[in-house]
ZAKE-118384 format. One record per residue (C-alpha): residue number from 0; residue in three letters; x, y, z. Coordinates in steps of 0.001 Angstrom, whole numbers. Example, Ala and Ser with C-alpha at 12.3 -4.5 7.8 and 13.67 -1.06 7.14 Angstrom:
BEGIN
(0, "ALA", (12300, -4500, 7800)),
(1, "SER", (13670, -1060, 7140)),
***
This chain:
BEGIN
(0, "UNK", (18700, 2507, 20304)),
(1, "UNK", (21742, 2506, 18088)),
(2, "UNK", (22405, 5602, 16040)),
(3, "UNK", (24995, 4397, 13559)),
(4, "UNK", (25086, 1819, 10767)),
(5, "UNK", (27781, 617, 8408)),
(6, "UNK", (27625, 1658, 4830)),
(7, "UNK", (28388, -1745, 3329)),
(8, "UNK", (26480, -4911, 4151)),
(9, "UNK", (27026, -8358, 2753)),
(10, "UNK", (24013, -9475, 828)),
(11, "UNK", (22265, -12657, 1926)),
(12, "UNK", (23353, -15599, -157)),
(13, "UNK", (20524, -17673, -1473)),
(14, "UNK", (19916, -19499, -4723)),
(15, "UNK", (17941, -17592, -7277)),
(16, "UNK", (14244, -18203, -7391)),
(17, "UNK", (14398, -19250, -11023)),
(18, "UNK", (16826, -22109, -10277)),
(19, "UNK", (14598, -23410, -7493)),
(20, "UNK", (11436, -23176, -9513)),
(21, "UNK", (12396, -24479, -12952)),
(22, "UNK", (9019, -26118, -13314)),
(23, "UNK", (7035, -22935, -12690)),
(24, "UNK", (5479, -21103, -15584)),
(25, "UNK", (7877, -18201, -16232)),
(26, "UNK", (4955, -15875, -16668)),
(27, "UNK", (4578, -16028, -12888)),
(28, "UNK", (8004, -14512, -12337)),
(29, "UNK", (7524, -10771, -12602)),
(30, "UNK", (10625, -9700, -10764)),
(31, "UNK", (11345, -6046, -9911)),
(32, "UNK", (14865, -4606, -9890)),
(33, "UNK", (17534, -5842, -7509)),
(34, "UNK", (20318, -3821, -5952)),
(35, "UNK", (22422, -4086, -9099)),
(36, "UNK", (20695, -5010, -12375)),
(37, "UNK", (17992, -2963, -13992)),
(38, "UNK", (14392, -3945, -13105)),
(39, "UNK", (12431, -6286, -15305)),
(40, "UNK", (9201, -4654, -16319)),
(41, "UNK", (5867, -6379, -16158)),
(42, "UNK", (4561, -7916, -19357)),
(43, "UNK", (2131, -5776, -21266)),
(44, "UNK", (-813, -6778, -23376)),
(45, "UNK", (-378, -5923, -27026)),
(46, "UNK", (-3420, -4291, -28535)),
(47, "UNK", (-4281, -3823, -32172)),
(48, "UNK", (-3816, -243, -33354)),
(49, "UNK", (-6982, 1763, -33638)),
(50, "UNK", (-7415, 3859, -36753)),
(51, "UNK", (-8060, 7467, -35928)),
(52, "UNK", (-10603, 9533, -37788)),
(53, "UNK", (-10548, 13306, -38135)),
(54, "UNK", (-12610, 14828, -35367)),
(55, "UNK", (-11955, 18495, -35763)),
(56, "UNK", (-10165, 18578, -32420)),
(57, "UNK", (-7514, 20790, -33999)),
(58, "UNK", (-10166, 23487, -33975)),
(59, "UNK", (-10715, 23193, -30206)),
(60, "UNK", (-9427, 25949, -27908)),
(61, "UNK", (-6214, 25170, -26019)),
(62, "UNK", (-6844, 23861, -22470)),
(63, "UNK", (-6334, 26090, -19474)),
(64, "UNK", (-3439, 25061, -17172)),
(65, "UNK", (-4450, 22750, -14313)),
(66, "UNK", (-3854, 24076, -10820)),
(67, "UNK", (-3651, 21887, -7708)),
(68, "UNK", (-4244, 23467, -4299)),
(69, "UNK", (-2030, 21763, -1708)),
(70, "UNK", (-4090, 20089, 1032)),
(71, "UNK", (-3010, 18860, 4497)),
(72, "UNK", (-987, 15651, 4058)),
(73, "UNK", (-82, 16362, 424)),
(74, "UNK", (3448, 15921, -869)),
(75, "UNK", (4901, 16068, -4375)),
(76, "UNK", (5160, 12280, -4559)),
(77, "UNK", (1419, 11819, -3885)),
(78, "UNK", (435, 14706, -6169)),
(79, "UNK", (2536, 13269, -9010)),
(80, "UNK", (794, 9899, -8653)),
(81, "UNK", (-2626, 11563, -8726)),
(82, "UNK", (-1882, 13324, -12031)),
(83, "UNK", (264, 10611, -13606)),
(84, "UNK", (3363, 12762, -13973)),
(85, "UNK", (6794, 12924, -12336)),
(86, "UNK", (7845, 14901, -9278)),
(87, "UNK", (10531, 16545, -11414)),
(88, "UNK", (7906, 17806, -13890)),
(89, "UNK", (5960, 19511, -11094)),
(90, "UNK", (9134, 21000, -9596)),
(91, "UNK", (10244, 22350, -12988)),
(92, "UNK", (6810, 23819, -13783)),
(93, "UNK", (6728, 25633, -10427)),
(94, "UNK", (10475, 26413, -10188)),
(95, "UNK", (10796, 24508, -6901)),
(96, "UNK", (14333, 23937, -5656)),
(97, "UNK", (13345, 21426, -2945)),
(98, "UNK", (10478, 18944, -3159)),
(99, "UNK", (9788, 19400, 564)),
(100, "UNK", (9138, 23153, 228)),
(101, "UNK", (5396, 23129, -368)),
(102, "UNK", (2734, 24327, 2047)),
(103, "UNK", (-991, 23918, 2614)),
(104, "UNK", (-3003, 26252, 386)),
(105, "UNK", (-230, 26671, -2188)),
(106, "UNK", (-1348, 26659, -5834)),
(107, "UNK", (788, 24342, -7947)),
(108, "UNK", (786, 24414, -11747)),
(109, "UNK", (307, 20865, -13059)),
(110, "UNK", (1847, 20314, -16544)),
(111, "UNK", (-829, 17949, -17819)),
(112, "UNK", (-3437, 17764, -20560)),
(113, "UNK", (-6244, 16700, -18250)),
(114, "UNK", (-8061, 19952, -18935)),
(115, "UNK", (-8541, 18863, -22567)),
(116, "UNK", (-11162, 16304, -21594)),
(117, "UNK", (-13585, 18917, -20298)),
(118, "UNK", (-13125, 21031, -23438)),
(119, "UNK", (-13704, 17997, -25667)),
(120, "UNK", (-16813, 16999, -23750)),
(121, "UNK", (-18247, 20492, -24011)),
(122, "UNK", (-17621, 20757, -27759)),
(123, "UNK", (-18764, 17266, -28622)),
(124, "UNK", (-21814, 17667, -26450)),
(125, "UNK", (-22807, 20768, -28377)),
(126, "UNK", (-22690, 18918, -31710)),
(127, "UNK", (-24937, 16011, -30701)),
(128, "UNK", (-28553, 16519, -31681)),
(129, "UNK", (-31080, 13992, -30373)),
(130, "UNK", (-33297, 12332, -33009)),
(131, "UNK", (-36758, 13730, -33552)),
(132, "UNK", (-39386, 11525, -31960)),
(133, "UNK", (-42277, 10349, -34150)),
(134, "UNK", (-45616, 10764, -32316)),
(135, "UNK", (-47504, 7515, -31766)),
(136, "UNK", (-51292, 7631, -31606)),
(137, "UNK", (-52664, 6756, -28193)),
(138, "UNK", (-55203, 3962, -28100)),
(139, "UNK", (-57217, 2919, -25117)),
(140, "UNK", (-56376, -518, -23771)),
(141, "UNK", (-59028, -2235, -21701)),
(142, "UNK", (-58000, -2723, -18098)),
(143, "UNK", (-56959, -6292, -17236)),
(144, "UNK", (-59127, -8262, -14856)),
(145, "UNK", (-58522, -7518, -11211)),
(146, "UNK", (-56217, -10011, -9528)),
(147, "UNK", (-56114, -10931, -5891)),
(148, "UNK", (-53386, -8790, -4342)),
(149, "UNK", (-50365, -10651, -3020)),
(150, "UNK", (-49371, -10209, 599)),
(151, "UNK", (-46565, -7674, 1095)),
(152, "UNK", (-43048, -9086, 1179)),
(153, "UNK", (-40432, -8084, 3703)),
(154, "UNK", (-37805, -5664, 2442)),
(155, "UNK", (-34341, -6901, 3388)),
(156, "UNK", (-32399, -4613, 5691)),
(157, "UNK", (-29533, -3052, 3735)),
(158, "UNK", (-26047, -3895, 4952)),
(159, "UNK", (-24340, -1082, 6847)),
(160, "UNK", (-21860, 913, 4757)),
(161, "UNK", (-18237, -199, 4967)),
(162, "UNK", (-16021, 2497, 6473)),
(163, "UNK", (-12750, 2629, 4551)),
(164, "UNK", (-11383, 5983, 5709)),
(165, "UNK", (-9366, 6845, 8815)),
(166, "UNK", (-9220, 10456, 9991)),
(167, "UNK", (-10477, 11480, 6556)),
(168, "UNK", (-7728, 9599, 4672)),
(169, "UNK", (-9213, 7152, 2098)),
(170, "UNK", (-8034, 3566, 1791)),
(171, "UNK", (-6481, 4156, -1630)),
(172, "UNK", (-4099, 6628, 58)),
(173, "UNK", (-3444, 4422, 3094)),
(174, "UNK", (-2436, 1466, 902)),
(175, "UNK", (-887, 2271, -2474)),
(176, "UNK", (-1569, -795, -4586)),
(177, "UNK", (-2369, 191, -8199)),
(178, "UNK", (-3059, -2361, -10925)),
(179, "UNK", (574, -3121, -11750)),
(180, "UNK", (1359, -3711, -8067)),
(181, "UNK", (-1647, -6011, -7700)),
(182, "UNK", (-528, -8055, -10699)),
(183, "UNK", (3003, -8341, -9337)),
(184, "UNK", (1751, -9262, -5862)),
(185, "UNK", (-399, -12040, -7357)),
(186, "UNK", (2628, -13362, -9248)),
(187, "UNK", (4715, -13384, -6058)),
(188, "UNK", (1887, -15090, -4165)),
(189, "UNK", (1535, -17742, -6887)),
(190, "UNK", (5245, -18524, -6672)),
(191, "UNK", (4941, -18690, -2895)),
(192, "UNK", (2115, -21204, -3136)),
(193, "UNK", (4319, -23390, -5325)),
(194, "UNK", (6900, -23196, -2525)),
(195, "UNK", (4301, -24160, 77)),
(196, "UNK", (3821, -20761, 1748)),
(197, "UNK", (926, -20508, 4211)),
(198, "UNK", (-1790, -18191, 2797)),
(199, "UNK", (-3111, -17732, 6366)),
(200, "UNK", (146, -16437, 7855)),
(201, "UNK", (2008, -13127, 7805)),
(202, "UNK", (5298, -12096, 9424)),
(203, "UNK", (6852, -8833, 10606)),
(204, "UNK", (10311, -7327, 10091)),
(205, "UNK", (11259, -4288, 12117)),
(206, "UNK", (12336, -2593, 15322)),
(207, "UNK", (10720, -1686, 18640)),
(208, "UNK", (7983, 334, 16913)),
(209, "UNK", (6281, -2968, 15997)),
(210, "UNK", (7216, -4974, 19095)),
(211, "UNK", (4673, -6893, 21152)),
(212, "UNK", (2355, -6197, 22844)),
(213, "UNK", (1495, -2930, 21088)),
(214, "UNK", (1473, -3948, 17406)),
(215, "UNK", (-1526, -6075, 16316)),
(216, "UNK", (-1199, -8577, 19208)),
(217, "UNK", (-4573, -7668, 20738)),
(218, "UNK", (-6380, -8955, 17641)),
(219, "UNK", (-5320, -12476, 18654)),
(220, "UNK", (-5627, -12049, 22406)),
(221, "UNK", (-8593, -9673, 22833)),
(222, "UNK", (-10480, -7769, 23963)),
(223, "UNK", (-11093, -5232, 21225)),
(224, "UNK", (-14042, -3415, 19654)),
(225, "UNK", (-13833, -2694, 15919)),
(226, "UNK", (-16928, -475, 15890)),
(227, "UNK", (-17688, 613, 12321)),
(228, "UNK", (-14712, -1439, 11124)),
(229, "UNK", (-16336, -4750, 12124)),
(230, "UNK", (-15872, -5998, 8547)),
(231, "UNK", (-12177, -6434, 9393)),
(232, "UNK", (-13014, -9401, 11631)),
(233, "UNK", (-12646, -11670, 8594)),
(234, "UNK", (-8982, -10699, 8248)),
(235, "UNK", (-8425, -11218, 11981)),
(236, "UNK", (-9844, -14731, 11689)),
(237, "UNK", (-7996, -15533, 8462)),
(238, "UNK", (-4582, -14587, 9875)),
(239, "UNK", (-5234, -15892, 13407)),
(240, "UNK", (-1996, -16644, 15230)),
(241, "UNK", (132, -14184, 13261)),
(242, "UNK", (-1122, -10990, 14949)),
(243, "UNK", (466, -11792, 18325)),
(244, "UNK", (3616, -13358, 16885)),
(245, "UNK", (6620, -11062, 17245)),
(246, "UNK", (8758, -13415, 15206)),
(247, "UNK", (12485, -13761, 14647)),
(248, "UNK", (12990, -10593, 12568)),
(249, "UNK", (11566, -8045, 15052)),
(250, "UNK", (13975, -6774, 17660)),
(251, "UNK", (14469, -3619, 19696)),
(252, "UNK", (17157, -1528, 18024)),
(253, "UNK", (16975, -3314, 14671)),
(254, "UNK", (18569, -1491, 11748)),
(255, "UNK", (17976, -2266, 8110)),
(256, "UNK", (21304, -4118, 8026)),
(257, "UNK", (20839, -6274, 11144)),
(258, "UNK", (17877, -8193, 9704)),
(259, "UNK", (20111, -9468, 6894)),
(260, "UNK", (23130, -10235, 9101)),
(261, "UNK", (23391, -13813, 10487)),
(262, "UNK", (25141, -12441, 13581)),
(263, "UNK", (21788, -11059, 14792)),
(264, "UNK", (19813, -14277, 14267)),
(265, "UNK", (18504, -16323, 17208)),
(266, "UNK", (21106, -19087, 17419)),
(267, "UNK", (18726, -21366, 19345)),
(268, "UNK", (16281, -21487, 16417)),
(269, "UNK", (18025, -20294, 13273)),
(270, "UNK", (20403, -22381, 11205)),
(271, "UNK", (24128, -21569, 10834)),
(272, "UNK", (24689, -18497, 8622)),
(273, "UNK", (20913, -17917, 8417)),
(274, "UNK", (19780, -14283, 8581)),
(275, "UNK", (16924, -13193, 10866)),
(276, "UNK", (14595, -12556, 7904)),
(277, "UNK", (15418, -15871, 6202)),
(278, "UNK", (14991, -17670, 9527)),
(279, "UNK", (11572, -16087, 10122)),
(280, "UNK", (10376, -17033, 6637)),
(281, "UNK", (11556, -20619, 7096)),
(282, "UNK", (10057, -21043, 10580)),
(283, "UNK", (6707, -19229, 10203)),
(284, "UNK", (6277, -19768, 6442)),
(285, "UNK", (4256, -16579, 5739)),
(286, "UNK", (2686, -15342, 2519)),
(287, "UNK", (2960, -11639, 3531)),
(288, "UNK", (5848, -9747, 5156)),
(289, "UNK", (5179, -6381, 6866)),
(290, "UNK", (8418, -4348, 6767)),
(291, "UNK", (8750, -1386, 9174)),
(292, "UNK", (12366, -231, 9159)),
(293, "UNK", (14174, 3105, 9096)),
(294, "UNK", (13654, 4569, 12575)),
(295, "UNK", (17153, 3482, 13645)),
(296, "UNK", (18868, 4250, 10326)),
(297, "UNK", (20471, 7672, 10156)),
(298, "UNK", (23538, 9222, 8610)),
(299, "UNK", (23966, 7033, 5522)),
(300, "UNK", (20831, 7102, 3324)),
(301, "UNK", (22515, 5107, 563)),
(302, "UNK", (23243, 2328, 3043)),
(303, "UNK", (19625, 2269, 4191)),
(304, "UNK", (18409, 2060, 603)),
(305, "UNK", (20837, -766, -223)),
(306, "UNK", (19774, -2766, 2831)),
(307, "UNK", (16056, -2181, 2277)),
(308, "UNK", (16291, -3357, -1314)),
(309, "UNK", (18037, -6495, -81)),
(310, "UNK", (15214, -7193, 2411)),
(311, "UNK", (12570, -6779, -299)),
(312, "UNK", (14475, -9007, -2702)),
(313, "UNK", (14802, -11788, -95)),
(314, "UNK", (11027, -11698, 428)),
(315, "UNK", (10269, -11831, -3299)),
(316, "UNK", (12767, -14628, -3916)),
(317, "UNK", (11003, -16556, -1149)),
(318, "UNK", (7540, -16095, -2685)),
(319, "UNK", (6424, -13747, 117)),
(320, "UNK", (4597, -10467, -645)),
(321, "UNK", (6601, -7598, 930)),
(322, "UNK", (4547, -4687, 2305)),
(323, "UNK", (6672, -1589, 2927)),
(324, "UNK", (5491, 754, 5676)),
(325, "UNK", (6504, 4395, 6092)),
(326, "UNK", (7301, 5732, 9569)),
(327, "UNK", (5979, 8764, 11487)),
(328, "UNK", (9275, 9930, 13051)),
(329, "UNK", (12048, 12112, 11642)),
(330, "UNK", (14876, 10470, 13595)),
(331, "UNK", (17288, 10792, 10667)),
(332, "UNK", (16826, 14585, 10776)),
(333, "UNK", (14737, 14828, 7594)),
(334, "UNK", (12229, 12643, 5792)),
(335, "UNK", (14691, 10987, 3420)),
(336, "UNK", (14126, 7469, 4751)),
(337, "UNK", (10411, 7663, 3939)),
(338, "UNK", (11308, 8971, 479)),
(339, "UNK", (13562, 5939, 28)),
(340, "UNK", (10844, 3562, 1251)),
(341, "UNK", (8352, 4997, -1235)),
(342, "UNK", (10823, 4807, -4123)),
(343, "UNK", (11771, 1195, -3335)),
(344, "UNK", (8066, 275, -3313)),
(345, "UNK", (7681, 1843, -6764)),
(346, "UNK", (10806, 193, -8172)),
(347, "UNK", (9876, -3286, -6934)),
(348, "UNK", (6144, -2792, -7630)),
(349, "UNK", (5102, -3918, -4146)),
(350, "UNK", (2381, -2590, -1781)),
(351, "UNK", (3104, 577, 228)),
(352, "UNK", (1406, 1185, 3601)),
(353, "UNK", (1828, 4960, 3931)),
(354, "UNK", (1432, 5387, 7691)),
(355, "UNK", (3472, 8606, 7564)),
(356, "UNK", (512, 10268, 5834)),
(357, "UNK", (-1847, 9202, 8642)),
(358, "UNK", (580, 10420, 11309)),
(359, "UNK", (-39, 13927, 10026)),
(360, "UNK", (-3678, 13662, 11209)),
(361, "UNK", (-2748, 12770, 14826)),
(362, "UNK", (-1646, 15249, 17524)),
(363, "UNK", (2148, 15258, 17724)),
(364, "UNK", (2212, 12824, 14782)),
(365, "UNK", (1166, 10148, 17285)),
(366, "UNK", (4663, 10094, 18789)),
(367, "UNK", (5591, 9678, 22447)),
(368, "UNK", (8036, 11905, 24339)),
(369, "UNK", (11074, 10285, 22665)),
(370, "UNK", (9717, 11357, 19230)),
(371, "UNK", (10216, 7824, 17852)),
(372, "UNK", (7855, 5407, 19603)),
(373, "UNK", (4079, 5710, 19245)),
(374, "UNK", (1568, 6836, 21843)),
(375, "UNK", (-252, 3817, 23271)),
(376, "UNK", (-3942, 2934, 23082)),
(377, "UNK", (-4582, 61, 25465)),
(378, "UNK", (-8382, -50, 25054)),
(379, "UNK", (-8436, -1042, 21366)),
(380, "UNK", (-11996, 338, 21313)),
(381, "UNK", (-12638, 1906, 17921)),
(382, "UNK", (-15961, 3363, 19000)),
(383, "UNK", (-13930, 5824, 21094)),
(384, "UNK", (-12683, 9067, 19498)),
(385, "UNK", (-9435, 8597, 21439)),
(386, "UNK", (-8539, 5667, 19166)),
(387, "UNK", (-7994, 8053, 16270)),
(388, "UNK", (-5808, 10448, 18271)),
(389, "UNK", (-3237, 7883, 19451)),
(390, "UNK", (-319, 6532, 17435)),
(391, "UNK", (-804, 2830, 18104)),
(392, "UNK", (-4579, 3181, 17722)),
(393, "UNK", (-4287, 4346, 14109)),
(394, "UNK", (-1176, 2228, 13434)),
(395, "UNK", (-2949, -1033, 14358)),
(396, "UNK", (-6220, -200, 12625)),
(397, "UNK", (-4613, 722, 9308)),
(398, "UNK", (-2239, -2270, 9429)),
(399, "UNK", (-5310, -4498, 9796)),
(400, "UNK", (-6986, -2683, 6879)),
(401, "UNK", (-3893, -3349, 4755)),
(402, "UNK", (-3979, -7061, 5610)),
(403, "UNK", (-7712, -7188, 4865)),
(404, "UNK", (-7259, -5574, 1439)),
(405, "UNK", (-4368, -7833, 417)),
(406, "UNK", (-6294, -10890, 1633)),
(407, "UNK", (-9372, -9971, -420)),
(408, "UNK", (-7685, -8514, -3519)),
(409, "UNK", (-4641, -10788, -3849)),
(410, "UNK", (-5051, -14010, -1856)),
(411, "UNK", (-8766, -14594, -2455)),
(412, "UNK", (-8356, -13279, -5993)),
(413, "UNK", (-5806, -16027, -6596)),
(414, "UNK", (-8297, -18726, -5647)),
(415, "UNK", (-7206, -19289, -2051)),
***
């Protein structure tokens, strides 16, 4: 595993998406920021202004400050999303010098007006008086003639509940895909369909942490037992053939810069001057790209960020939905690479698979003795408690849940 990376990487040269898709409705092209220019924001729906009427709210008592008790797995980034404020606002309100210096059980002051809603509800509720009911005289109605009773009908057996949590972490925390990200992902998918992308294929970009045979391959090859997650079989069937494909952009020792460098492309398959990621998109023609990079990038965070943004931009320009995954290790000596991954996902408005959060629920963060690769789970039996205590067990299950959600929310939602 290489430990160094250059700070400057030549960006992949490719024609802009707009030039290649002049006939596509421009409303499809909701592009996030590139390495240089400022991001283009998503279009918003203009709404007619609503006239306000005096409500006497000025007379209401001021809301009490909101306090958040830090729970296992919390970080300032996730807390800020939950309350709709910035990390900087929380740090300033609590006089925090470092966003990583929070601990379980800590009480954080949240500078928000969310407490107003409860005060408003209490005051408004006190002012509402139900109308007085007018008594209606009771009259006797003759009983209808007795009918022949119908035979009892069978009550349908209710469907078993769908389990969408893993180790107590809900799906909305495993995959961060709010409304604006869903809209952008649909726009990218629509462009990809115009380019002929395969809605039944996904590709992978990364290093040895997602090499075969440990990452997803068993869902093509079997055997496996999904247990309470049997509803994920639909995603396995839909993306059949992609689970066991390692592809041309996964390689042991990959850095963020090697996947965009033609020197590292497979010369027997890839075209001259074609990068590994561009080659994989051309050959496999996916609609989704799972990106798991950062475990080999240390020493130059700005270089990692530059390269990661380039990877995401190549995917978007190709009409492929990029899914950024966080990593469980701390190979770079801190957690800055995960912070960069999360910020890039926000800036480009693309889905974030936050595996780092799940790693905190597994003994040893689900890492093997080298503190980078994941502990194996050969059985792939999700009726076994061991599945949820092994790195690859949780890694594979949540990756499949991410694919299932994007398939149902984005691909099926786009009419495919």
